[in-house]
C-alpha positions in Angstrom: -3.0 -1.9 -16.8 -2.1 -3.5 -13.5 -0.4 -7.1 -13.5 -2.3 -8.2 -10.6 -6.3 -8.6 -10.1 -8.2 -6.9 -8.1 -9.9 -8.3 -5.2 -12.7 -11.2 -6.3 -16.2 -9.9 -6.6 -19.1 -12.0 -5.7 -21.4 -11.7 -8.4 -24.9 -13.8 -8.7 -26.0 -15.0 -12.5 -29.5 -17.2 -12.5 -29.4 -17.3 -8.9 -26.1 -19.0 -8.9 -23.0 -17.2 -6.9 -19.8 -16.7 -8.7 -16.7 -15.2 -7.8 -14.5 -13.3 -10.0 -11.1 -11.2 -10.5 -10.8 -9.1 -12.8 -8.6 -5.2 -13.3 -11.2 -3.0 -13.5 -13.4 -2.0 -10.1 -15.7 -4.0 -8.5 -19.0 -1.9 -9.7 -18.3 -2.2 -13.2 -17.8 -6.3 -12.9 -21.2 -6.1 -10.8 -22.4 -4.5 -13.8 -21.2 -6.6 -16.3 -22.7 -9.4 -14.6 -25.8 -7.6 -14.4 -26.1 -7.2 -18.5 -25.3 -10.9 -18.6 -27.8 -12.0 -16.0 -30.5 -10.0 -17.4 -30.2 -11.5 -20.9 -30.3 -15.0 -20.0 -33.3 -14.0 -17.4 -35.2 -12.9 -20.9 -34.1 -15.6 -22.8 -35.5 -17.9 -20.0 -38.6 -15.7 -20.4 -39.0 -16.5 -24.2 -38.3 -20.3 -24.0 -38.5 -21.2 -20.3 -37.7 -25.2 -21.4 -33.7 -23.8 -22.8 -31.1 -25.6 -21.1 -28.4 -23.5 -19.2 -25.8 -24.6 -21.7 -27.7 -23.5 -24.5 -29.0 -20.3 -22.3 -25.3 -19.2 -21.9 -24.7 -19.8 -25.5 -27.6 -17.6 -27.3 -26.6 -14.7 -24.6 -22.9 -14.5 -25.7 -23.9 -14.8 -29.3 -26.8 -11.9 -28.9 -24.5 -10.2 -26.5 -21.4 -11.3 -29.0 -24.0 -9.7 -32.4 -24.7 -6.8 -30.4 -21.1 -5.8 -30.0 -20.2 -6.1 -33.5 -23.3 -4.2 -35.1 -22.2 -1.4 -32.2 -18.3 -1.7 -33.7 -19.7 -1.3 -37.2 -22.0 1.6 -36.4 -18.9 3.4 -34.4 -17.1 2.9 -37.3 -19.7 4.3 -39.9 -19.8 7.6 -37.3 -15.6 7.8 -37.4 -15.9 8.1 -41.0 -18.4 10.6 -41.2 -17.1 12.8 -38.8 -13.5 12.4 -40.6 -15.5 12.9 -44.0 -16.9 16.4 -42.4 -13.9 17.6 -40.7 -12.3 17.2 -44.9 -15.1 18.9 -46.1 -14.9 21.7 -42.7 -11.3 21.6 -44.0 -11.5 22.3 -47.7 -13.8 24.9 -46.9 -11.5 26.6 -44.5 -8.8 26.6 -47.1 -11.3 28.0 -49.8 -12.3 30.7 -47.2 -9.0 31.5 -46.9 -7.9 32.3 -50.2 -11.1 33.8 -50.7 -9.8 36.2 -48.4 -6.5 36.7 -49.3 -7.8 37.9 -52.5 -9.4 41.0 -51.0 
């Protein structure tokens, strides 16, 4: 990982411009900002009276919830994959033993 952030990137969230820097490329940072912007706007569509800070906190909670659910799902997939590979290895051993008996 580089030690110095890249050039500042201009993003827009809820029609307010921000300048951010990061280690990722400009397009990635803009994509992240777009996700946050869309989520915050979606919440405003459902509750137009929500104060900006509360909108930001609820949006962050929703994104964190999605992240945790995705991590759990990925962990489950990894477990299933590991179990599958163990079964394949066991069957391969059995097959090799059967072949050696012929």
